[in-house]
VOMARFI-183932 format. One record per residue: residue in three letters; x, y, z of N, C-alpha, C, O in turn; residue number from 1. Coordinates in Angstrom, 3 decimals, padded with zeros to 6 digits. Atoms other than C-alpha are relative to their C-alpha. Layout:
<"ALA" <X Y Z> <X Y Z> <X Y Z> <X Y Z> NUM>,
...
//
This chain:
<"MET" <001.376 -001.369 -000.214> <021.339 064.532 007.907> <-000.758 -000.596 001.111> <-001.729 -001.310 000.860> 1>,
<"GLN" <000.706 -000.152 -001.313> <020.217 064.309 011.453> <-002.075 000.001 -000.369> <-002.892 -000.540 000.376> 2>,
<"ASN" <001.775 -000.457 000.444> <016.182 065.172 009.942> <-000.437 -001.144 -000.770> <-001.620 -001.405 -000.553> 3>,
<"SER" <000.292 000.889 000.756> <016.117 062.243 007.449> <-000.943 -000.877 000.553> <-001.043 -000.925 001.779> 4>,
<"PRO" <001.112 000.726 -000.748> <013.311 059.895 007.991> <000.709 -001.803 -000.040> <000.180 -002.900 000.138> 5>,
<"PHE" <-001.128 001.399 -000.280> <016.235 057.029 007.982> <000.564 -000.144 001.042> <001.098 -001.231 001.262> 6>,
<"HIS" <-000.348 -000.435 -000.890> <017.213 058.447 010.957> <-000.415 -001.192 000.908> <000.355 -002.060 001.318> 7>,
<"LEU" <000.489 000.551 -000.425> <014.590 056.819 012.617> <000.416 -001.601 000.635> <000.159 -001.815 001.819> 8>,
<"VAL" <-000.314 001.235 -000.197> <015.831 053.118 012.784> <001.412 -000.225 000.551> <001.960 -001.283 000.859> 9>,
<"THR" <-001.221 000.174 -000.929> <019.020 054.269 014.322> <000.241 000.735 001.419> <001.214 001.318 001.896> 10>,
<"THR" <000.550 -000.454 -001.618> <017.354 055.168 017.851> <000.053 -001.549 000.674> <-000.020 -002.626 000.084> 11>,
<"PRO" <000.599 001.133 -001.280> <016.915 052.672 020.800> <-001.556 -000.104 -000.032> <-002.224 -001.131 000.081> 12>,
<"TRP" <001.631 -000.142 -000.457> <013.336 053.861 021.065> <-000.618 -001.022 -001.440> <-001.377 -001.991 -001.454> 13>,
<"PHE" <000.917 001.458 001.062> <012.470 052.064 017.522> <000.108 -001.214 000.190> <-000.827 -002.014 000.228> 14>,
<"TRP" <-000.318 001.604 -000.177> <014.401 048.936 018.065> <-000.370 -000.867 001.305> <-000.330 -002.093 001.406> 15>,
<"SER" <000.514 000.579 -000.739> <012.995 048.821 021.478> <-001.260 -000.594 -000.103> <-001.574 -001.692 000.356> 16>,
<"ALA" <001.502 000.021 000.352> <009.507 049.002 020.385> <000.031 -001.465 -000.568> <-000.442 -002.466 -000.031> 17>,
<"ILE" <000.303 000.975 001.294> <009.888 046.652 017.330> <000.752 -001.325 001.056> <000.086 -002.360 001.033> 18>,
<"LEU" <-000.501 001.406 -000.933> <011.918 043.886 019.860> <-000.940 -000.135 000.744> <-001.007 -001.363 000.713> 19>,
<"ALA" <000.899 000.387 -000.694> <009.055 043.759 022.143> <-001.110 -000.164 -000.473> <-001.804 -000.962 000.157> 20>,
<"TRP" <000.900 000.491 000.934> <006.456 043.697 019.580> <-000.050 -001.351 -000.392> <-000.912 -002.189 -000.128> 21>,
<"THR" <-000.483 001.077 000.798> <008.512 041.098 017.346> <-000.417 -001.164 001.339> <-001.369 -001.925 001.168> 22>,
<"LEU" <-000.111 000.824 -000.989> <008.857 039.080 020.727> <-001.296 -000.468 000.779> <-001.460 -001.621 001.178> 23>,
<"SER" <000.928 000.489 -000.170> <005.703 039.195 021.849> <-000.839 -000.730 -001.008> <-001.372 -001.791 -000.685> 24>,
<"GLN" <000.907 001.061 001.169> <003.829 037.837 018.638> <000.603 -001.342 -000.148> <-000.183 -002.235 -000.463> 25>,
<"ILE" <-000.891 000.673 000.238> <006.669 035.480 018.432> <-000.587 -001.297 001.361> <-000.732 -002.498 001.132> 26>,
<"VAL" <000.197 000.476 -000.958> <005.699 034.231 021.783> <-001.166 -001.021 000.158> <-001.236 -002.137 000.674> 27>,
<"LYS" <001.753 -000.029 000.692> <001.709 034.211 020.475> <000.063 -001.575 -000.677> <-000.579 -002.543 -000.270> 28>,
<"MET" <-000.063 000.823 000.742> <002.825 031.838 017.866> <000.414 -001.186 000.997> <-000.397 -002.109 001.073> 29>,
<"ILE" <-000.643 001.224 -000.553> <004.966 029.347 020.137> <-001.218 -000.410 001.326> <-001.241 -001.462 001.965> 30>,
<"ASN" <001.293 000.766 -001.462> <001.647 029.182 023.051> <-000.923 -000.591 -001.232> <-001.338 -001.733 -001.037> 31>,
<"ALA" <000.760 000.516 000.961> <-000.399 028.678 019.664> <000.593 -001.859 -000.164> <-000.029 -002.877 000.142> 32>,
<"TYR" <-000.803 001.022 000.140> <001.949 025.894 018.958> <-000.029 -001.211 000.301> <-000.206 -002.273 -000.295> 33>,
<"ARG" <000.257 001.138 -001.155> <001.983 024.063 022.021> <-001.561 -000.847 000.196> <-001.725 -002.037 000.463> 34>,
<"ARG" <000.864 000.536 -000.067> <-001.694 023.963 022.004> <-000.607 -000.559 -000.958> <-001.547 -001.316 -000.714> 35>,
<"THR" <000.454 000.905 001.374> <-002.422 022.707 018.620> <000.796 -000.664 -000.683> <000.250 -001.239 -001.625> 36>,
<"GLY" <-000.831 000.449 000.902> <000.815 021.362 017.176> <-000.286 000.563 -001.057> <-000.649 -000.371 -001.772> 37>,
<"ARG" <-000.084 -000.609 001.484> <000.554 023.235 014.192> <000.743 001.642 000.337> <000.356 002.613 000.988> 38>,
<"LEU" <-000.553 -001.359 000.030> <003.051 025.953 013.716> <-001.124 000.909 -001.119> <-001.687 000.583 -002.164> 39>,
<"ASP" <001.197 -000.956 001.146> <000.753 029.189 012.335> <000.639 001.446 000.246> <000.625 002.165 001.245> 40>,
<"MET" <-000.887 -001.227 -000.265> <002.984 032.073 011.263> <-001.515 000.838 -000.248> <-001.007 001.801 -000.823> 41>,
<"ARG" <000.514 -000.633 -000.080> <-000.290 033.823 011.107> <-000.336 000.767 001.307> <-001.021 001.790 001.303> 42>,
<"PHE" <-000.427 -000.334 -001.691> <000.232 034.464 015.024> <000.571 000.964 000.193> <000.423 001.641 001.211> 43>,
<"LEU" <-001.492 -001.580 000.160> <003.224 037.331 013.938> <-000.793 000.971 -000.315> <-000.111 001.975 -000.108> 44>,
<"VAL" <000.472 -000.877 000.295> <000.802 039.554 012.906> <-002.053 000.201 000.578> <-002.827 001.130 000.349> 45>,
<"SER" <001.049 -000.181 -000.692> <-002.517 038.647 014.927> <-000.142 000.889 001.022> <000.833 001.436 001.538> 46>,
<"THR" <-000.356 -000.580 -001.399> <-004.212 040.448 017.929> <-000.450 -000.800 000.734> <-000.639 -001.976 000.421> 47>,
<"GLY" <000.576 001.052 -000.834> <-005.569 039.256 020.960> <001.211 -001.047 000.554> <002.192 -001.505 -000.032> 48>,
<"GLY" <-001.178 001.313 -000.491> <-003.542 036.765 023.019> <000.987 000.662 001.114> <001.068 001.830 001.493> 49>,
<"MET" <-000.755 -000.558 -001.298> <-000.874 036.494 025.928> <001.027 000.136 -000.917> <000.971 -000.384 -002.031> 50>,
<"PRO" <000.576 -001.032 -000.222> <001.037 038.701 025.844> <-000.415 000.989 -000.966> <-000.297 000.689 -002.154> 51>,
<"SER" <000.339 -000.925 000.792> <-000.335 042.111 024.500> <001.406 000.296 -000.864> <002.451 000.805 -000.460> 52>,
<"ALA" <-001.237 -001.064 001.025> <002.039 043.082 021.578> <-000.139 001.753 -000.631> <000.555 002.425 -001.395> 53>,
<"HIS" <000.355 -000.897 -000.050> <000.158 046.019 021.847> <000.662 001.354 000.846> <000.991 002.519 000.623> 54>,
<"SER" <-000.616 -000.534 -001.353> <001.383 046.632 025.495> <001.246 000.385 -000.558> <001.663 001.511 -000.830> 55>,
<"ALA" <-001.253 -000.306 -000.338> <004.533 045.949 025.120> <000.885 000.632 -001.285> <002.100 000.547 -001.105> 56>,
<"LEU" <-000.112 -000.837 000.626> <005.143 047.999 022.023> <000.239 001.699 000.435> <001.087 002.581 000.296> 57>,
<"VAL" <000.191 -001.828 -000.647> <004.040 051.348 023.626> <000.493 -000.411 001.315> <000.443 000.685 001.874> 58>,
<"CYS" <-000.386 000.100 -001.201> <005.230 050.266 026.768> <001.643 000.233 -000.114> <002.161 001.154 000.516> 59>,
<"ALA" <-001.144 000.066 000.108> <008.816 049.537 025.699> <000.616 001.412 -001.182> <001.793 001.633 -001.466> 60>,
<"LEU" <-000.064 -001.296 000.272> <008.228 053.036 023.732> <000.736 000.800 000.819> <001.947 001.018 000.786> 61>,
<"ALA" <000.319 -000.847 -001.076> <007.615 055.200 026.539> <001.380 -000.242 001.258> <002.075 000.631 001.778> 62>,
<"THR" <-001.103 000.236 -000.782> <010.130 053.495 028.747> <001.704 000.284 -000.620> <002.590 000.916 -000.046> 63>,
<"SER" <-001.033 -000.406 000.732> <012.929 053.580 026.234> <000.239 001.676 -000.048> <001.329 002.201 000.179> 64>,
<"ILE" <-000.394 -001.543 000.166> <012.286 057.554 025.667> <000.040 000.324 001.632> <000.944 001.132 001.849> 65>,
<"GLY" <-000.241 -000.201 -001.576> <012.089 057.818 029.700> <001.456 -000.125 000.344> <002.152 000.725 000.899> 66>,
<"ILE" <-001.848 000.612 -000.690> <015.780 055.765 030.275> <000.336 001.691 -000.921> <000.300 002.743 -000.283> 67>,
<"THR" <-001.191 -001.060 000.922> <017.501 058.501 027.466> <-000.110 001.323 000.067> <000.745 002.196 -000.082> 68>,
<"GLU" <000.761 -001.849 000.093> <015.343 061.746 027.709> <-000.373 000.095 001.146> <-000.608 001.288 001.339> 69>,
<"GLY" <000.045 -000.450 -001.099> <014.651 061.473 031.213> <-002.005 -000.183 000.291> <-002.908 000.051 -000.512> 70>,
<"PHE" <001.452 000.755 -000.130> <011.125 060.125 032.838> <-000.752 001.950 000.650> <-001.772 002.010 001.336> 71>,
<"THR" <000.588 -000.569 -000.378> <010.525 063.850 033.463> <-000.424 001.241 -001.114> <-001.231 002.163 -000.995> 72>,
<"SER" <000.545 -000.509 001.387> <010.477 065.206 029.809> <-001.276 -000.062 -000.449> <-002.041 -000.964 -000.109> 73>,
<"PRO" <001.454 -000.203 000.588> <007.485 066.129 028.120> <000.041 -000.878 -000.689> <-000.925 -001.606 -000.464> 74>,
<"ILE" <-000.039 000.787 001.130> <008.225 064.069 025.481> <-000.677 -001.560 000.701> <-001.703 -002.141 000.348> 75>,
<"THR" <000.523 001.141 -000.540> <008.074 060.953 027.885> <-001.329 000.117 000.709> <-001.904 -000.967 000.811> 76>,
<"VAL" <001.561 000.117 -000.442> <004.597 061.911 029.513> <-000.653 000.104 -001.127> <-001.881 000.026 -001.167> 77>,
<"LEU" <001.219 -000.034 001.014> <003.447 062.232 026.356> <000.198 -001.488 -000.363> <-000.767 -001.955 -000.968> 78>,
<"ALA" <-000.512 001.587 000.753> <005.028 058.425 025.430> <-001.011 -000.653 001.097> <-001.789 -001.531 000.727> 79>,
<"VAL" <000.322 001.061 -001.129> <003.711 057.066 028.751> <-001.776 000.527 000.024> <-002.416 -000.102 000.867> 80>,
<"ALA" <001.457 -000.395 -000.279> <-000.260 058.914 028.343> <-000.338 -000.425 -001.303> <-001.541 -000.499 -001.554> 81>,
<"PHE" <000.504 000.969 001.464> <-000.024 057.131 024.408> <000.237 -001.553 000.569> <-000.172 -002.547 -000.031> 82>,
<"ALA" <-000.067 001.912 -000.468> <000.942 053.637 026.588> <-001.118 -000.186 000.840> <-001.563 -001.315 001.045> 83>,
<"ALA" <001.296 000.282 -000.894> <-001.979 054.211 028.841> <-001.162 000.034 -001.003> <-001.949 -000.908 -001.102> 84>,
<"VAL" <001.325 000.324 000.891> <-004.534 054.842 026.335> <000.092 -000.789 -000.942> <-000.966 -000.741 -001.568> 85>,
<"THR" <-000.083 001.132 000.512> <-003.438 051.987 024.291> <-000.160 -001.339 000.751> <-000.822 -002.363 000.587> 86>,
<"MET" <000.790 001.394 -001.210> <-003.482 049.717 027.154> <-001.340 -000.029 000.278> <-001.965 -001.034 000.616> 87>,
<"PHE" <001.664 000.520 -000.949> <-007.082 050.661 028.188> <-000.174 -000.247 -001.035> <-000.623 -001.393 -001.037> 88>,
<"ASP" <001.017 000.076 001.157> <-008.168 050.875 024.554> <-000.021 -002.164 -000.399> <-001.003 -002.810 -000.765> 89>,
<"ALA" <000.447 001.422 000.025> <-006.939 046.654 024.444> <-000.455 -001.268 000.922> <-000.714 -002.418 000.570> 90>,
<"ALA" <000.592 000.342 -000.932> <-008.001 045.806 027.964> <-001.612 000.170 000.151> <-002.350 -000.565 000.808> 91>,
<"VAL" <001.454 -000.234 -000.671> <-011.448 047.379 028.007> <-001.027 -000.055 -001.465> <-001.948 -000.868 -001.543> 92>,
<"VAL" <000.229 -000.143 000.942> <-012.389 048.447 024.494> <-000.307 -000.980 -001.480> <-001.314 -001.120 -002.174> 93>,
<"ARG" <-000.623 001.157 001.165> <-011.096 045.909 021.799> <-000.881 -001.420 000.841> <-001.386 -002.413 000.319> 94>,
<"ARG" <000.057 001.521 -000.622> <-011.973 043.288 024.449> <-001.695 -000.109 000.161> <-002.320 -001.163 000.278> 95>,
<"ALA" <001.558 000.103 000.062> <-015.708 044.232 024.527> <-000.322 -000.210 -001.548> <-001.440 -000.668 -001.779> 96>,
<"ALA" <000.215 -000.098 001.133> <-015.460 044.378 020.805> <000.236 -001.535 -000.121> <-000.189 -001.886 -001.221> 97>,
<"GLY" <-000.395 000.937 000.362> <-014.336 040.885 020.996> <-001.327 -001.095 000.759> <-001.997 -002.075 000.434> 98>,
<"GLN" <001.594 001.020 -000.785> <-017.101 039.580 023.581> <-001.282 000.345 -000.646> <-002.277 -000.097 -000.072> 99>,
<"GLN" <001.448 -000.314 000.745> <-020.012 040.902 021.169> <000.398 -000.654 -001.300> <-000.537 -000.967 -002.037> 100>,
<"ALA" <-000.061 000.758 000.641> <-018.381 039.241 018.838> <-000.378 -001.847 000.161> <-000.732 -002.680 -000.673> 101>,
<"ARG" <-000.177 001.114 -000.742> <-018.399 036.225 020.703> <-001.857 -000.398 -000.042> <-002.542 -001.192 -000.686> 102>,
<"ILE" <001.348 -000.078 000.188> <-021.781 036.569 021.149> <-001.256 -000.106 -000.779> <-002.305 -000.647 -000.428> 103>,
<"LEU" <000.443 -000.183 001.046> <-023.088 037.518 017.715> <000.413 -001.412 -000.952> <-000.145 -001.609 -002.031> 104>,
<"ASN" <-000.897 001.044 000.897> <-020.796 034.178 016.385> <-000.711 -000.855 000.560> <-000.796 -001.944 -000.006> 105>,
<"GLN" <001.195 001.676 -000.413> <-023.322 031.820 018.435> <-001.382 000.152 -000.341> <-002.131 -000.792 -000.591> 106>,
<"ILE" <001.473 -000.554 000.548> <-026.517 033.811 017.540> <000.358 -000.552 -001.611> <-000.535 -001.181 -002.177> 107>,
<"LEU" <-000.441 000.125 001.605> <-024.876 033.286 013.850> <-000.158 -001.926 -000.276> <-000.393 -002.346 -001.409> 108>,
<"ASP" <-000.404 001.144 -000.436> <-024.499 029.486 014.915> <-001.590 -000.854 000.024> <-002.132 -001.753 -000.619> 109>,
<"GLU" <001.356 000.508 000.286> <-027.732 028.904 015.656> <-001.076 000.288 -000.791> <-002.065 -000.440 -000.708> 110>,
<"ILE" <000.810 -000.240 000.633> <-029.600 030.914 013.030> <000.565 -001.167 -001.127> <-000.349 -001.676 -001.776> 111>,
<"VAL" <-000.354 000.885 000.857> <-027.270 028.358 010.719> <-000.588 -001.589 -000.070> <-000.908 -002.349 -000.984> 112>,
<"ILE" <000.235 001.215 -000.127> <-028.058 025.489 012.088> <-001.923 -000.104 -000.326> <-002.411 -001.189 -000.644> 113>,
<"LYS" <001.465 000.695 -000.003> <-032.198 025.769 011.888> <-000.373 000.509 -001.506> <-001.309 -000.106 -002.016> 114>,
<"HIS" <000.349 -000.422 000.912> <-032.125 028.084 008.416> <001.292 -000.176 -000.750> <001.538 000.783 -001.483> 115>,
<"HIS" <-000.705 000.288 001.202> <-029.126 026.535 006.448> <000.653 000.989 -000.741> <000.849 000.764 -001.936> 116>,
<"LEU" <-000.433 -001.424 000.193> <-027.685 029.952 005.984> <001.540 -000.209 -000.245> <002.123 -001.070 000.413> 117>,
<"SER" <-001.587 -000.202 -000.035> <-023.964 030.610 004.962> <000.779 000.698 000.883> <000.820 001.929 000.909> 118>,
<"GLU" <-000.862 -000.777 -001.118> <-021.614 031.258 007.791> <001.156 000.675 -000.425> <001.969 000.046 -001.102> 119>,
<"ARG" <-000.936 -001.349 -000.268> <-019.371 034.123 007.836> <000.110 000.384 001.805> <-000.742 000.955 002.485> 120>,
<"ARG" <-000.020 -000.340 -001.286> <-017.943 034.329 011.347> <000.834 001.294 000.140> <001.497 001.752 -000.790> 121>,
<"LEU" <-000.435 -001.285 -000.276> <-016.768 037.569 013.216> <001.741 -000.596 001.158> <001.976 -001.452 002.011> 122>,
<"LYS" <-001.577 000.287 -001.042> <-012.878 037.498 014.890> <-000.382 000.373 001.055> <-000.633 001.547 001.325> 123>,
<"GLU" <000.059 -000.585 -001.531> <-013.431 037.414 018.302> <001.292 000.021 000.930> <001.141 000.072 002.151> 124>,
<"LEU" <-001.291 000.007 -001.013> <-009.826 037.397 019.787> <000.592 001.336 -000.791> <001.375 001.290 -001.740> 125>,
<"LEU" <-000.460 -001.425 000.413> <-009.280 041.265 019.139> <000.345 000.778 001.465> <001.039 001.791 001.375> 126>,
<"GLY" <-000.804 -001.083 -001.351> <-008.460 042.815 022.936> <000.744 -000.981 001.085> <001.317 -001.995 000.687> 127>,
<"HIS" <-000.651 000.616 -001.007> <-007.092 041.492 026.111> <-000.037 -000.131 001.030> <000.031 000.992 001.530> 128>,
<"THR" <000.211 -000.258 -001.115> <-007.448 040.538 029.348> <001.091 001.142 000.736> <001.885 001.883 000.156> 129>,
<"ARG" <-000.725 -001.500 -000.630> <-005.869 043.056 032.104> <001.652 -001.555 -000.040> <002.647 -001.577 -000.765> 130>,
<"LEU" <-001.121 000.772 000.096> <-003.400 040.042 032.721> <001.262 000.238 -001.073> <002.404 000.672 -000.923> 131>,
<"GLU" <-001.116 -000.059 001.469> <-001.950 039.730 028.752> <000.260 001.724 -000.135> <001.267 002.062 -000.758> 132>,
<"VAL" <-000.807 -001.558 000.138> <-001.609 043.896 028.946> <000.681 -000.031 001.003> <001.845 000.325 000.820> 133>,
<"PHE" <-001.657 -000.109 -001.228> <000.383 043.598 032.481> <000.987 -000.568 -000.559> <002.084 -000.011 -000.591> 134>,
<"MET" <-001.137 000.688 000.678> <002.267 040.974 030.634> <000.736 000.828 -001.006> <001.921 001.112 -000.831> 135>,
<"GLY" <-000.662 -000.886 000.871> <002.910 043.129 027.580> <000.886 000.821 000.636> <002.076 001.012 000.388> 136>,
<"MET" <-000.790 -001.504 -000.307> <003.788 045.984 029.486> <001.430 -000.589 000.863> <002.464 -000.004 000.540> 137>,
<"LEU" <-001.189 000.787 -000.522> <006.520 043.747 031.703> <000.650 -000.112 -001.671> <001.095 000.954 -002.096> 138>,
<"VAL" <-000.611 000.700 001.446> <007.834 042.118 027.944> <000.660 001.679 -000.842> <001.726 001.936 -001.403> 139>,
<"GLY" <-000.692 -001.461 000.208> <008.132 045.965 027.136> <000.853 001.123 000.821> <001.478 001.844 000.043> 140>,
<"ILE" <-000.768 000.127 -000.640> <009.904 047.232 029.717> <001.389 000.031 000.211> <002.260 000.886 000.378> 141>,
<"CYS" <-000.974 000.795 000.107> <012.132 044.619 029.724> <001.246 -000.173 -001.310> <002.452 -000.405 -001.225> 142>,
<"CYS" <-000.531 -000.344 001.188> <013.108 044.993 026.153> <000.420 001.478 -000.122> <001.401 001.782 -000.801> 143>,
<"ALA" <-000.562 -001.535 000.366> <013.576 048.648 026.121> <001.177 000.253 001.170> <002.006 001.162 001.129> 144>,
<"ALA" <-001.207 -000.248 -000.736> <015.840 048.133 029.078> <001.610 -000.840 -000.391> <002.810 -000.579 -000.304> 145>,
<"LEU" <-000.878 000.911 000.965> <017.794 045.696 027.441> <000.786 000.511 -001.252> <001.952 000.283 -001.573> 146>,
<"THR" <-000.250 -000.497 001.591> <017.783 047.527 023.923> <000.471 001.292 000.687> <001.219 001.812 -000.141> 147>,
<"VAL" <-000.760 -001.497 -000.081> <018.967 051.026 025.675> <001.114 -000.352 000.890> <001.947 000.548 001.002> 148>,
<"TYR" <-001.641 000.265 -000.303> <022.001 049.116 027.664> <000.725 -000.255 -000.993> <001.836 000.261 -001.110> 149>,
<"LEU" <-000.697 000.522 001.011> <022.899 047.457 024.730> <000.933 001.371 -001.280> <002.011 001.416 -001.873> 150>,
<"TRP" <000.085 -001.325 000.731> <022.762 050.871 022.825> <001.054 000.535 000.426> <002.055 000.651 -000.281> 151>,
<"ARG" <-001.521 -000.668 -000.796> <025.272 052.438 025.144> <000.681 -000.252 000.350> <001.217 000.529 001.136> 152>,
<"ARG" <-001.038 001.127 000.024> <027.657 049.653 025.207> <000.705 000.534 -001.168> <001.689 -000.053 -001.617> 153>,
//
């Protein structure tokens, strides 16, 4: 049955997006291991860092749809628009939220030192730099091209 929800996992679009996201998260975990010397599995589901897994996922989705359905297809245009909004959000909106969290944590540090209060810090690594978003985009495009190529063989 073609309209079954299980059909989703039999498409190159699904697998290219999953591959790009997974590869990006593994790269983040390896980078963290290089910095700290500790293997931290939380990086497999973390936000922020190099490369952007959000960007990789949406670019892999848009690219794989474009390759298989044509780059002038309305669904490809929709996927590209979705990717653009997601990458803009990662590089601008969530990055600004992370910078605000960093400033609030500095304020909290000063208050805790002066008044001996309990400390609950905000997550600072929320968004991405433009380079992290760009690298995520490249990961996504490459994963999509590879997945569709292998899918057609």
